[in-house]
PyMOL Python script that loads the backbone (N, CA, C, O; Angstrom):
from pymol import cmd

cmd.read_pdbstr("""\
ATOM      1  N   MET A   1      81.126  24.639-190.407  1.00  0.00           N
ATOM      2  CA  MET A   1      82.019  23.707-189.762  1.00  0.00           C
ATOM      3  C   MET A   1      81.936  22.370-190.477  1.00  0.00           C
ATOM      4  O   MET A   1      80.852  21.875-190.785  1.00  0.00           O
ATOM      5  N   LYS A   2      83.103  21.798-190.734  1.00  0.00           N
ATOM      6  CA  LYS A   2      83.175  20.479-191.349  1.00  0.00           C
ATOM      7  C   LYS A   2      83.568  19.480-190.268  1.00  0.00           C
ATOM      8  O   LYS A   2      84.531  19.701-189.534  1.00  0.00           O
ATOM      9  N   VAL A   3      82.828  18.388-190.172  1.00  0.00           N
ATOM     10  CA  VAL A   3      83.102  17.356-189.174  1.00  0.00           C
ATOM     11  C   VAL A   3      83.634  16.126-189.906  1.00  0.00           C
ATOM     12  O   VAL A   3      82.984  15.595-190.806  1.00  0.00           O
ATOM     13  N   ILE A   4      84.832  15.681-189.504  1.00  0.00           N
ATOM     14  CA  ILE A   4      85.457  14.510-190.113  1.00  0.00           C
ATOM     15  C   ILE A   4      85.909  13.544-189.022  1.00  0.00           C
ATOM     16  O   ILE A   4      86.002  13.917-187.853  1.00  0.00           O
ATOM     17  N   ASN A   5      86.184  12.320-189.403  1.00  0.00           N
ATOM     18  CA  ASN A   5      86.762  11.352-188.494  1.00  0.00           C
ATOM     19  C   ASN A   5      88.273  11.591-188.475  1.00  0.00           C
ATOM     20  O   ASN A   5      88.899  11.664-189.532  1.00  0.00           O
ATOM     21  N   SER A   6      88.851  11.710-187.307  1.00  0.00           N
ATOM     22  CA  SER A   6      90.284  12.007-187.216  1.00  0.00           C
ATOM     23  C   SER A   6      91.149  10.920-187.844  1.00  0.00           C
ATOM     24  O   SER A   6      92.279  11.190-188.251  1.00  0.00           O
ATOM     25  N   GLU A   7      90.638   9.707-187.926  1.00  0.00           N
ATOM     26  CA  GLU A   7      91.405   8.614-188.519  1.00  0.00           C
ATOM     27  C   GLU A   7      91.627   8.798-190.021  1.00  0.00           C
ATOM     28  O   GLU A   7      92.491   8.141-190.600  1.00  0.00           O
ATOM     29  N   SER A   8      90.853   9.690-190.662  1.00  0.00           N
ATOM     30  CA  SER A   8      91.070   9.954-192.085  1.00  0.00           C
ATOM     31  C   SER A   8      92.370  10.727-192.308  1.00  0.00           C
ATOM     32  O   SER A   8      92.890  10.766-193.423  1.00  0.00           O
ATOM     33  N   LEU A   9      92.889  11.339-191.252  1.00  0.00           N
ATOM     34  CA  LEU A   9      94.167  12.055-191.335  1.00  0.00           C
ATOM     35  C   LEU A   9      95.266  11.152-190.783  1.00  0.00           C
ATOM     36  O   LEU A   9      95.847  11.428-189.733  1.00  0.00           O
ATOM     37  N   VAL A  10      95.540  10.076-191.502  1.00  0.00           N
ATOM     38  CA  VAL A  10      96.451   9.033-191.026  1.00  0.00           C
ATOM     39  C   VAL A  10      97.882   9.524-190.814  1.00  0.00           C
ATOM     40  O   VAL A  10      98.597   8.965-189.982  1.00  0.00           O
ATOM     41  N   ALA A  11      98.318  10.554-191.544  1.00  0.00           N
ATOM     42  CA  ALA A  11      99.687  11.035-191.425  1.00  0.00           C
ATOM     43  C   ALA A  11      99.855  12.076-190.318  1.00  0.00           C
ATOM     44  O   ALA A  11     100.978  12.483-190.022  1.00  0.00           O
ATOM     45  N   LEU A  12      98.759  12.507-189.709  1.00  0.00           N
ATOM     46  CA  LEU A  12      98.819  13.515-188.650  1.00  0.00           C
ATOM     47  C   LEU A  12      99.043  12.819-187.308  1.00  0.00           C
ATOM     48  O   LEU A  12      98.268  11.936-186.942  1.00  0.00           O
ATOM     49  N   PRO A  13     100.082  13.198-186.571  1.00  0.00           N
ATOM     50  CA  PRO A  13     100.363  12.544-185.286  1.00  0.00           C
ATOM     51  C   PRO A  13      99.191  12.680-184.308  1.00  0.00           C
ATOM     52  O   PRO A  13      98.464  13.673-184.333  1.00  0.00           O
ATOM     53  N   ARG A  14      99.020  11.693-183.466  1.00  0.00           N
ATOM     54  CA  ARG A  14      97.896  11.713-182.517  1.00  0.00           C
ATOM     55  C   ARG A  14      97.992  12.880-181.545  1.00  0.00           C
ATOM     56  O   ARG A  14      96.970  13.374-181.071  1.00  0.00           O
ATOM     57  N   GLU A  15      99.219  13.330-181.240  1.00  0.00           N
ATOM     58  CA  GLU A  15      99.388  14.478-180.350  1.00  0.00           C
ATOM     59  C   GLU A  15      98.812  15.747-180.975  1.00  0.00           C
ATOM     60  O   GLU A  15      98.213  16.572-180.285  1.00  0.00           O
ATOM     61  N   VAL A  16      98.998  15.894-182.279  1.00  0.00           N
ATOM     62  CA  VAL A  16      98.450  17.051-182.990  1.00  0.00           C
ATOM     63  C   VAL A  16      96.927  16.963-183.025  1.00  0.00           C
ATOM     64  O   VAL A  16      96.239  17.969-182.852  1.00  0.00           O
ATOM     65  N   LYS A  17      96.405  15.768-183.248  1.00  0.00           N
ATOM     66  CA  LYS A  17      94.947  15.581-183.235  1.00  0.00           C
ATOM     67  C   LYS A  17      94.379  15.956-181.867  1.00  0.00           C
ATOM     68  O   LYS A  17      93.318  16.574-181.783  1.00  0.00           O
ATOM     69  N   ALA A  18      95.087  15.582-180.790  1.00  0.00           N
ATOM     70  CA  ALA A  18      94.639  15.921-179.436  1.00  0.00           C
ATOM     71  C   ALA A  18      94.644  17.437-179.229  1.00  0.00           C
ATOM     72  O   ALA A  18      93.739  17.975-178.592  1.00  0.00           O
ATOM     73  N   LEU A  19      95.649  18.123-179.757  1.00  0.00           N
ATOM     74  CA  LEU A  19      95.711  19.576-179.629  1.00  0.00           C
ATOM     75  C   LEU A  19      94.572  20.249-180.405  1.00  0.00           C
ATOM     76  O   LEU A  19      94.047  21.276-179.975  1.00  0.00           O
ATOM     77  N   ILE A  20      94.201  19.676-181.529  1.00  0.00           N
ATOM     78  CA  ILE A  20      93.051  20.193-182.287  1.00  0.00           C
ATOM     79  C   ILE A  20      91.774  19.973-181.486  1.00  0.00           C
ATOM     80  O   ILE A  20      90.958  20.885-181.355  1.00  0.00           O
ATOM     81  N   ARG A  21      91.598  18.775-180.953  1.00  0.00           N
ATOM     82  CA  ARG A  21      90.404  18.466-180.146  1.00  0.00           C
ATOM     83  C   ARG A  21      90.256  19.403-178.958  1.00  0.00           C
ATOM     84  O   ARG A  21      89.148  19.811-178.610  1.00  0.00           O
ATOM     85  N   ASN A  22      91.390  19.744-178.337  1.00  0.00           N
ATOM     86  CA  ASN A  22      91.378  20.585-177.138  1.00  0.00           C
ATOM     87  C   ASN A  22      91.368  22.085-177.451  1.00  0.00           C
ATOM     88  O   ASN A  22      91.402  22.908-176.537  1.00  0.00           O
ATOM     89  N   GLY A  23      91.320  22.438-178.730  1.00  0.00           N
ATOM     90  CA  GLY A  23      91.224  23.839-179.106  1.00  0.00           C
ATOM     91  C   GLY A  23      92.528  24.615-179.059  1.00  0.00           C
ATOM     92  O   GLY A  23      92.521  25.839-179.186  1.00  0.00           O
ATOM     93  N   VAL A  24      93.647  23.923-178.879  1.00  0.00           N
ATOM     94  CA  VAL A  24      94.946  24.593-178.862  1.00  0.00           C
ATOM     95  C   VAL A  24      95.385  24.908-180.290  1.00  0.00           C
ATOM     96  O   VAL A  24      95.895  25.996-180.558  1.00  0.00           O
ATOM     97  N   TYR A  25      95.187  23.959-181.206  1.00  0.00           N
ATOM     98  CA  TYR A  25      95.440  24.151-182.631  1.00  0.00           C
ATOM     99  C   TYR A  25      94.097  24.206-183.349  1.00  0.00           C
ATOM    100  O   TYR A  25      93.097  23.683-182.858  1.00  0.00           O
ATOM    101  N   THR A  26      94.085  24.845-184.515  1.00  0.00           N
ATOM    102  CA  THR A  26      92.875  24.930-185.323  1.00  0.00           C
ATOM    103  C   THR A  26      93.162  24.375-186.705  1.00  0.00           C
ATOM    104  O   THR A  26      94.213  24.640-187.288  1.00  0.00           O
ATOM    105  N   LEU A  27      92.219  23.602-187.224  1.00  0.00           N
ATOM    106  CA  LEU A  27      92.348  23.001-188.543  1.00  0.00           C
ATOM    107  C   LEU A  27      91.240  23.547-189.436  1.00  0.00           C
ATOM    108  O   LEU A  27      90.072  23.569-189.046  1.00  0.00           O
ATOM    109  N   TYR A  28      91.615  23.988-190.642  1.00  0.00           N
ATOM    110  CA  TYR A  28      90.668  24.527-191.617  1.00  0.00           C
ATOM    111  C   TYR A  28      90.737  23.730-192.914  1.00  0.00           C
ATOM    112  O   TYR A  28      91.794  23.213-193.276  1.00  0.00           O
ATOM    113  N   THR A  29      89.614  23.633-193.609  1.00  0.00           N
ATOM    114  CA  THR A  29      89.646  23.139-194.984  1.00  0.00           C
ATOM    115  C   THR A  29      90.002  24.333-195.862  1.00  0.00           C
ATOM    116  O   THR A  29      89.798  25.485-195.480  1.00  0.00           O
ATOM    117  N   LEU A  30      90.534  24.041-197.032  1.00  0.00           N
ATOM    118  CA  LEU A  30      90.957  25.100-197.952  1.00  0.00           C
ATOM    119  C   LEU A  30      90.144  25.083-199.228  1.00  0.00           C
ATOM    120  O   LEU A  30      89.692  24.033-199.684  1.00  0.00           O
ATOM    121  N   GLY A  31      89.964  26.267-199.797  1.00  0.00           N
ATOM    122  CA  GLY A  31      89.311  26.374-201.098  1.00  0.00           C
ATOM    123  C   GLY A  31      90.260  25.881-202.181  1.00  0.00           C
ATOM    124  O   GLY A  31      90.064  24.800-202.735  1.00  0.00           O
ATOM    125  N   ALA A  32      91.279  26.662-202.482  1.00  0.00           N
ATOM    126  CA  ALA A  32      92.271  26.293-203.502  1.00  0.00           C
ATOM    127  C   ALA A  32      93.650  26.713-203.003  1.00  0.00           C
ATOM    128  O   ALA A  32      93.920  27.902-202.832  1.00  0.00           O
ATOM    129  N   ALA A  33      94.523  25.730-202.769  1.00  0.00           N
ATOM    130  CA  ALA A  33      95.872  26.047-202.272  1.00  0.00           C
ATOM    131  C   ALA A  33      96.918  25.135-202.896  1.00  0.00           C
ATOM    132  O   ALA A  33      97.777  24.606-202.190  1.00  0.00           O
ATOM    133  N   GLY A  34      96.860  24.950-204.178  1.00  0.00           N
ATOM    134  CA  GLY A  34      97.873  24.165-204.864  1.00  0.00           C
ATOM    135  C   GLY A  34      97.948  22.721-204.438  1.00  0.00           C
ATOM    136  O   GLY A  34      99.043  22.170-204.321  1.00  0.00           O
ATOM    137  N   GLY A  35      96.822  22.098-204.205  1.00  0.00           N
ATOM    138  CA  GLY A  35      96.800  20.681-203.852  1.00  0.00           C
ATOM    139  C   GLY A  35      96.642  20.393-202.377  1.00  0.00           C
ATOM    140  O   GLY A  35      96.328  19.261-202.010  1.00  0.00           O
ATOM    141  N   ALA A  36      96.848  21.376-201.517  1.00  0.00           N
ATOM    142  CA  ALA A  36      96.660  21.149-200.085  1.00  0.00           C
ATOM    143  C   ALA A  36      95.168  21.136-199.764  1.00  0.00           C
ATOM    144  O   ALA A  36      94.381  21.854-200.380  1.00  0.00           O
ATOM    145  N   ALA A  37      94.798  20.316-198.801  1.00  0.00           N
ATOM    146  CA  ALA A  37      93.387  20.193-198.414  1.00  0.00           C
ATOM    147  C   ALA A  37      93.072  20.922-197.115  1.00  0.00           C
ATOM    148  O   ALA A  37      91.937  21.346-196.897  1.00  0.00           O
ATOM    149  N   TYR A  38      94.092  21.071-196.236  1.00  0.00           N
ATOM    150  CA  TYR A  38      93.877  21.652-194.920  1.00  0.00           C
ATOM    151  C   TYR A  38      94.957  22.659-194.567  1.00  0.00           C
ATOM    152  O   TYR A  38      96.061  22.629-195.110  1.00  0.00           O
ATOM    153  N   LEU A  39      94.616  23.546-193.650  1.00  0.00           N
ATOM    154  CA  LEU A  39      95.585  24.455-193.053  1.00  0.00           C
ATOM    155  C   LEU A  39      95.524  24.251-191.553  1.00  0.00           C
ATOM    156  O   LEU A  39      94.456  24.372-190.952  1.00  0.00           O
ATOM    157  N   LEU A  40      96.660  23.942-190.940  1.00  0.00           N
ATOM    158  CA  LEU A  40      96.769  23.777-189.499  1.00  0.00           C
ATOM    159  C   LEU A  40      97.389  25.046-188.936  1.00  0.00           C
ATOM    160  O   LEU A  40      98.454  25.470-189.385  1.00  0.00           O
ATOM    161  N   VAL A  41      96.725  25.657-187.950  1.00  0.00           N
ATOM    162  CA  VAL A  41      97.233  26.875-187.307  1.00  0.00           C
ATOM    163  C   VAL A  41      97.510  26.544-185.851  1.00  0.00           C
ATOM    164  O   VAL A  41      96.633  26.052-185.142  1.00  0.00           O
ATOM    165  N   THR A  42      98.738  26.815-185.404  1.00  0.00           N
ATOM    166  CA  THR A  42      99.124  26.505-184.026  1.00  0.00           C
ATOM    167  C   THR A  42      98.783  27.672-183.103  1.00  0.00           C
ATOM    168  O   THR A  42      98.378  28.743-183.555  1.00  0.00           O
ATOM    169  N   ASN A  43      98.953  27.446-181.817  1.00  0.00           N
ATOM    170  CA  ASN A  43      98.706  28.490-180.834  1.00  0.00           C
ATOM    171  C   ASN A  43      99.770  29.584-180.870  1.00  0.00           C
ATOM    172  O   ASN A  43      99.611  30.609-180.207  1.00  0.00           O
ATOM    173  N   ARG A  44     100.836  29.394-181.616  1.00  0.00           N
ATOM    174  CA  ARG A  44     101.883  30.408-181.783  1.00  0.00           C
ATOM    175  C   ARG A  44     101.756  31.162-183.103  1.00  0.00           C
ATOM    176  O   ARG A  44     102.618  31.964-183.461  1.00  0.00           O
ATOM    177  N   GLY A  45     100.665  30.890-183.819  1.00  0.00           N
ATOM    178  CA  GLY A  45     100.452  31.579-185.090  1.00  0.00           C
ATOM    179  C   GLY A  45     101.209  30.967-186.256  1.00  0.00           C
ATOM    180  O   GLY A  45     101.229  31.538-187.346  1.00  0.00           O
ATOM    181  N   GLU A  46     101.827  29.820-186.044  1.00  0.00           N
ATOM    182  CA  GLU A  46     102.489  29.107-187.137  1.00  0.00           C
ATOM    183  C   GLU A  46     101.416  28.370-187.919  1.00  0.00           C
ATOM    184  O   GLU A  46     100.388  27.988-187.360  1.00  0.00           O
ATOM    185  N   PHE A  47     101.649  28.170-189.201  1.00  0.00           N
ATOM    186  CA  PHE A  47     100.668  27.452-189.997  1.00  0.00           C
ATOM    187  C   PHE A  47     101.343  26.464-190.924  1.00  0.00           C
ATOM    188  O   PHE A  47     102.483  26.658-191.347  1.00  0.00           O
ATOM    189  N   TYR A  48     100.611  25.393-191.235  1.00  0.00           N
ATOM    190  CA  TYR A  48     101.129  24.314-192.058  1.00  0.00           C
ATOM    191  C   TYR A  48     100.048  23.857-193.033  1.00  0.00           C
ATOM    192  O   TYR A  48      98.900  23.638-192.647  1.00  0.00           O
ATOM    193  N   LEU A  49     100.424  23.718-194.278  1.00  0.00           N
ATOM    194  CA  LEU A  49      99.516  23.146-195.267  1.00  0.00           C
ATOM    195  C   LEU A  49      99.593  21.633-195.157  1.00  0.00           C
ATOM    196  O   LEU A  49     100.677  21.069-195.007  1.00  0.00           O
ATOM    197  N   LEU A  50      98.433  20.974-195.233  1.00  0.00           N
ATOM    198  CA  LEU A  50      98.380  19.518-195.116  1.00  0.00           C
ATOM    199  C   LEU A  50      97.630  18.928-196.302  1.00  0.00           C
ATOM    200  O   LEU A  50      96.708  19.546-196.835  1.00  0.00           O
ATOM    201  N   SER A  51      98.031  17.730-196.711  1.00  0.00           N
ATOM    202  CA  SER A  51      97.319  16.998-197.757  1.00  0.00           C
ATOM    203  C   SER A  51      96.036  16.424-197.169  1.00  0.00           C
ATOM    204  O   SER A  51      95.764  16.603-195.982  1.00  0.00           O
ATOM    205  N   SER A  52      95.256  15.744-197.980  1.00  0.00           N
ATOM    206  CA  SER A  52      93.985  15.186-197.521  1.00  0.00           C
ATOM    207  C   SER A  52      94.155  14.088-196.468  1.00  0.00           C
ATOM    208  O   SER A  52      93.200  13.755-195.766  1.00  0.00           O
ATOM    209  N   ASP A  53      95.379  13.514-196.351  1.00  0.00           N
ATOM    210  CA  ASP A  53      95.616  12.510-195.313  1.00  0.00           C
ATOM    211  C   ASP A  53      96.422  13.061-194.131  1.00  0.00           C
ATOM    212  O   ASP A  53      96.809  12.310-193.236  1.00  0.00           O
ATOM    213  N   GLY A  54      96.673  14.384-194.135  1.00  0.00           N
ATOM    214  CA  GLY A  54      97.372  15.016-193.032  1.00  0.00           C
ATOM    215  C   GLY A  54      98.867  15.158-193.198  1.00  0.00           C
ATOM    216  O   GLY A  54      99.556  15.576-192.267  1.00  0.00           O
ATOM    217  N   ARG A  55      99.385  14.816-194.374  1.00  0.00           N
ATOM    218  CA  ARG A  55     100.818  14.921-194.641  1.00  0.00           C
ATOM    219  C   ARG A  55     101.189  16.387-194.931  1.00  0.00           C
ATOM    220  O   ARG A  55     100.493  17.051-195.699  1.00  0.00           O
ATOM    221  N   PRO A  56     102.277  16.901-194.327  1.00  0.00           N
ATOM    222  CA  PRO A  56     102.691  18.291-194.577  1.00  0.00           C
ATOM    223  C   PRO A  56     103.015  18.528-196.045  1.00  0.00           C
ATOM    224  O   PRO A  56     103.590  17.667-196.712  1.00  0.00           O
ATOM    225  N   GLN A  57     102.641  19.701-196.540  1.00  0.00           N
ATOM    226  CA  GLN A  57     102.904  20.125-197.916  1.00  0.00           C
ATOM    227  C   GLN A  57     103.831  21.336-197.886  1.00  0.00           C
ATOM    228  O   GLN A  57     104.006  21.970-196.845  1.00  0.00           O
ATOM    229  N   ASP A  58     104.414  21.644-199.019  1.00  0.00           N
ATOM    230  CA  ASP A  58     105.298  22.804-199.122  1.00  0.00           C
ATOM    231  C   ASP A  58     104.477  24.087-198.979  1.00  0.00           C
ATOM    232  O   ASP A  58     103.543  24.329-199.743  1.00  0.00           O
ATOM    233  N   ALA A  59     104.840  24.898-197.994  1.00  0.00           N
ATOM    234  CA  ALA A  59     104.138  26.157-197.755  1.00  0.00           C
ATOM    235  C   ALA A  59     105.062  27.346-197.966  1.00  0.00           C
ATOM    236  O   ALA A  59     104.778  28.441-197.480  1.00  0.00           O
ATOM    237  N   SER A  60     106.165  27.147-198.685  1.00  0.00           N
ATOM    238  CA  SER A  60     107.160  28.212-198.844  1.00  0.00           C
ATOM    239  C   SER A  60     106.647  29.422-199.625  1.00  0.00           C
ATOM    240  O   SER A  60     107.166  30.526-199.464  1.00  0.00           O
ATOM    241  N   SER A  61     105.643  29.225-200.460  1.00  0.00           N
ATOM    242  CA  SER A  61     105.115  30.350-201.244  1.00  0.00           C
ATOM    243  C   SER A  61     104.098  31.182-200.463  1.00  0.00           C
ATOM    244  O   SER A  61     103.650  32.224-200.940  1.00  0.00           O
ATOM    245  N   ILE A  62     103.737  30.728-199.277  1.00  0.00           N
ATOM    246  CA  ILE A  62     102.735  31.435-198.472  1.00  0.00           C
ATOM    247  C   ILE A  62     103.436  32.179-197.345  1.00  0.00           C
ATOM    248  O   ILE A  62     104.160  31.582-196.548  1.00  0.00           O
ATOM    249  N   LYS A  63     103.217  33.467-197.287  1.00  0.00           N
ATOM    250  CA  LYS A  63     103.859  34.304-196.276  1.00  0.00           C
ATOM    251  C   LYS A  63     102.947  34.599-195.087  1.00  0.00           C
ATOM    252  O   LYS A  63     103.425  34.952-194.009  1.00  0.00           O
ATOM    253  N   SER A  64     101.630  34.455-195.284  1.00  0.00           N
ATOM    254  CA  SER A  64     100.665  34.783-194.243  1.00  0.00           C
ATOM    255  C   SER A  64      99.434  33.894-194.406  1.00  0.00           C
ATOM    256  O   SER A  64      99.171  33.380-195.492  1.00  0.00           O
ATOM    257  N   VAL A  65      98.690  33.720-193.329  1.00  0.00           N
ATOM    258  CA  VAL A  65      97.459  32.936-193.381  1.00  0.00           C
ATOM    259  C   VAL A  65      96.469  33.573-194.350  1.00  0.00           C
ATOM    260  O   VAL A  65      95.638  32.879-194.936  1.00  0.00           O
ATOM    261  N   THR A  66      96.552  34.873-194.517  1.00  0.00           N
ATOM    262  CA  THR A  66      95.641  35.559-195.436  1.00  0.00           C
ATOM    263  C   THR A  66      95.940  35.243-196.899  1.00  0.00           C
ATOM    264  O   THR A  66      95.157  35.606-197.777  1.00  0.00           O
ATOM    265  N   ASP A  67      97.061  34.574-197.177  1.00  0.00           N
ATOM    266  CA  ASP A  67      97.414  34.187-198.546  1.00  0.00           C
ATOM    267  C   ASP A  67      96.675  32.944-199.018  1.00  0.00           C
ATOM    268  O   ASP A  67      96.759  32.595-200.195  1.00  0.00           O
ATOM    269  N   VAL A  68      95.958  32.270-198.136  1.00  0.00           N
ATOM    270  CA  VAL A  68      95.225  31.062-198.508  1.00  0.00           C
ATOM    271  C   VAL A  68      93.720  31.310-198.393  1.00  0.00           C
ATOM    272  O   VAL A  68      93.268  32.196-197.668  1.00  0.00           O
ATOM    273  N   ASP A  69      92.970  30.507-199.123  1.00  0.00           N
ATOM    274  CA  ASP A  69      91.510  30.616-199.150  1.00  0.00           C
ATOM    275  C   ASP A  69      90.911  29.658-198.125  1.00  0.00           C
ATOM    276  O   ASP A  69      90.647  28.496-198.434  1.00  0.00           O
ATOM    277  N   LEU A  70      90.696  30.158-196.883  1.00  0.00           N
ATOM    278  CA  LEU A  70      90.120  29.319-195.825  1.00  0.00           C
ATOM    279  C   LEU A  70      88.660  29.045-196.146  1.00  0.00           C
ATOM    280  O   LEU A  70      87.925  29.940-196.564  1.00  0.00           O
ATOM    281  N   ASP A  71      88.249  27.803-195.947  1.00  0.00           N
ATOM    282  CA  ASP A  71      86.872  27.419-196.227  1.00  0.00           C
ATOM    283  C   ASP A  71      86.101  27.224-194.924  1.00  0.00           C
ATOM    284  O   ASP A  71      85.305  28.081-194.541  1.00  0.00           O
ATOM    285  N   GLN A  72      86.332  26.099-194.240  1.00  0.00           N
ATOM    286  CA  GLN A  72      85.589  25.787-193.018  1.00  0.00           C
ATOM    287  C   GLN A  72      86.542  25.339-191.918  1.00  0.00           C
ATOM    288  O   GLN A  72      87.600  24.771-192.190  1.00  0.00           O
ATOM    289  N   VAL A  73      86.154  25.600-190.675  1.00  0.00           N
ATOM    290  CA  VAL A  73      86.903  25.057-189.552  1.00  0.00           C
ATOM    291  C   VAL A  73      86.522  23.581-189.424  1.00  0.00           C
ATOM    292  O   VAL A  73      85.380  23.201-189.681  1.00  0.00           O
ATOM    293  N   VAL A  74      87.491  22.757-189.025  1.00  0.00           N
ATOM    294  CA  VAL A  74      87.290  21.307-188.952  1.00  0.00           C
ATOM    295  C   VAL A  74      87.188  20.867-187.495  1.00  0.00           C
ATOM    296  O   VAL A  74      87.939  21.320-186.632  1.00  0.00           O
ATOM    297  N   SER A  75      86.244  19.979-187.252  1.00  0.00           N
ATOM    298  CA  SER A  75      86.072  19.336-185.953  1.00  0.00           C
ATOM    299  C   SER A  75      86.074  17.825-186.191  1.00  0.00           C
ATOM    300  O   SER A  75      85.765  17.358-187.288  1.00  0.00           O
ATOM    301  N   PHE A  76      86.420  17.081-185.163  1.00  0.00           N
ATOM    302  CA  PHE A  76      86.458  15.628-185.291  1.00  0.00           C
ATOM    303  C   PHE A  76      85.179  15.007-184.739  1.00  0.00           C
ATOM    304  O   PHE A  76      84.666  15.427-183.702  1.00  0.00           O
ATOM    305  N   SER A  77      84.677  14.007-185.447  1.00  0.00           N
ATOM    306  CA  SER A  77      83.456  13.315-185.029  1.00  0.00           C
ATOM    307  C   SER A  77      83.729  12.273-183.951  1.00  0.00           C
ATOM    308  O   SER A  77      82.832  11.918-183.187  1.00  0.00           O
ATOM    309  N   ASP A  78      84.951  11.789-183.886  1.00  0.00           N
ATOM    310  CA  ASP A  78      85.317  10.779-182.900  1.00  0.00           C
ATOM    311  C   ASP A  78      86.010  11.442-181.711  1.00  0.00           C
ATOM    312  O   ASP A  78      86.602  12.515-181.837  1.00  0.00           O
ATOM    313  N   SER A  79      85.925  10.792-180.573  1.00  0.00           N
ATOM    314  CA  SER A  79      86.514  11.372-179.366  1.00  0.00           C
ATOM    315  C   SER A  79      88.006  11.100-179.254  1.00  0.00           C
ATOM    316  O   SER A  79      88.704  11.769-178.493  1.00  0.00           O
ATOM    317  N   GLY A  80      88.493  10.137-179.996  1.00  0.00           N
ATOM    318  CA  GLY A  80      89.909   9.805-179.951  1.00  0.00           C
ATOM    319  C   GLY A  80      90.268   9.032-178.706  1.00  0.00           C
ATOM    320  O   GLY A  80      89.407   8.749-177.872  1.00  0.00           O
ATOM    321  N   PRO A  81      91.544   8.685-178.573  1.00  0.00           N
ATOM    322  CA  PRO A  81      91.989   7.936-177.401  1.00  0.00           C
ATOM    323  C   PRO A  81      91.932   8.819-176.156  1.00  0.00           C
ATOM    324  O   PRO A  81      91.851  10.042-176.270  1.00  0.00           O
ATOM    325  N   PRO A  82      91.972   8.215-174.976  1.00  0.00           N
ATOM    326  CA  PRO A  82      91.995   9.015-173.744  1.00  0.00           C
ATOM    327  C   PRO A  82      93.181   9.975-173.767  1.00  0.00           C
ATOM    328  O   PRO A  82      94.230   9.665-174.331  1.00  0.00           O
ATOM    329  N   SER A  83      93.008  11.120-173.160  1.00  0.00           N
ATOM    330  CA  SER A  83      94.046  12.150-173.166  1.00  0.00           C
ATOM    331  C   SER A  83      95.316  11.635-172.526  1.00  0.00           C
ATOM    332  O   SER A  83      95.285  10.974-171.489  1.00  0.00           O
ATOM    333  N   GLU A  84      96.437  11.949-173.162  1.00  0.00           N
ATOM    334  CA  GLU A  84      97.739  11.552-172.602  1.00  0.00           C
ATOM    335  C   GLU A  84      98.394  12.721-171.888  1.00  0.00           C
ATOM    336  O   GLU A  84      99.500  12.597-171.362  1.00  0.00           O
ATOM    337  N   PHE A  85      97.703  13.865-171.869  1.00  0.00           N
ATOM    338  CA  PHE A  85      98.260  15.020-171.167  1.00  0.00           C
ATOM    339  C   PHE A  85      98.112  14.818-169.663  1.00  0.00           C
ATOM    340  O   PHE A  85      97.069  14.365-169.192  1.00  0.00           O
ATOM    341  N   GLN A  86      99.141  15.152-168.923  1.00  0.00           N
ATOM    342  CA  GLN A  86      99.076  15.036-167.473  1.00  0.00           C
ATOM    343  C   GLN A  86      98.954  16.433-166.885  1.00  0.00           C
ATOM    344  O   GLN A  86      99.605  17.374-167.337  1.00  0.00           O
ATOM    345  N   VAL A  87      98.127  16.546-165.891  1.00  0.00           N
ATOM    346  CA  VAL A  87      97.934  17.825-165.232  1.00  0.00           C
ATOM    347  C   VAL A  87      98.709  17.814-163.928  1.00  0.00           C
ATOM    348  O   VAL A  87      98.590  16.883-163.132  1.00  0.00           O
ATOM    349  N   ASN A  88      99.497  18.847-163.715  1.00  0.00           N
ATOM    350  CA  ASN A  88     100.257  18.989-162.483  1.00  0.00           C
ATOM    351  C   ASN A  88      99.413  19.804-161.520  1.00  0.00           C
ATOM    352  O   ASN A  88      99.260  21.011-161.707  1.00  0.00           O
ATOM    353  N   TRP A  89      98.866  19.176-160.502  1.00  0.00           N
ATOM    354  CA  TRP A  89      97.981  19.834-159.559  1.00  0.00           C
ATOM    355  C   TRP A  89      98.739  20.480-158.387  1.00  0.00           C
ATOM    356  O   TRP A  89      98.121  21.078-157.506  1.00  0.00           O
ATOM    357  N   ALA A  90     100.059  20.361-158.375  1.00  0.00           N
ATOM    358  CA  ALA A  90     100.837  20.908-157.247  1.00  0.00           C
ATOM    359  C   ALA A  90     100.941  22.398-157.291  1.00  0.00           C
ATOM    360  O   ALA A  90     101.562  22.999-156.414  1.00  0.00           O
TER     361      ALA A  90
END
""", "prot")
cmd.dss("prot")
cmd.show_as("cartoon", "prot")
cmd.util.cbc("prot")
cmd.orient("prot")
């Protein structure tokens, strides 16, 4: 597991960072993927290549998650801002 400060991913929206923190999305470091540093996997099985600052990269040549060299799962060292998700208790 690689632990990073979420602020290093300046181009990644805070909502996406919150989804990663809450385990809804998963972020991986990559071995070699044509310049991409991370792979973001959503809860729907969609995936996105990201640069080292969290900016989306072209993933058109990748047809499956198995086409990339996953290295480590990423966790954030900081807790981030208070959750903006609202729970409906009704």
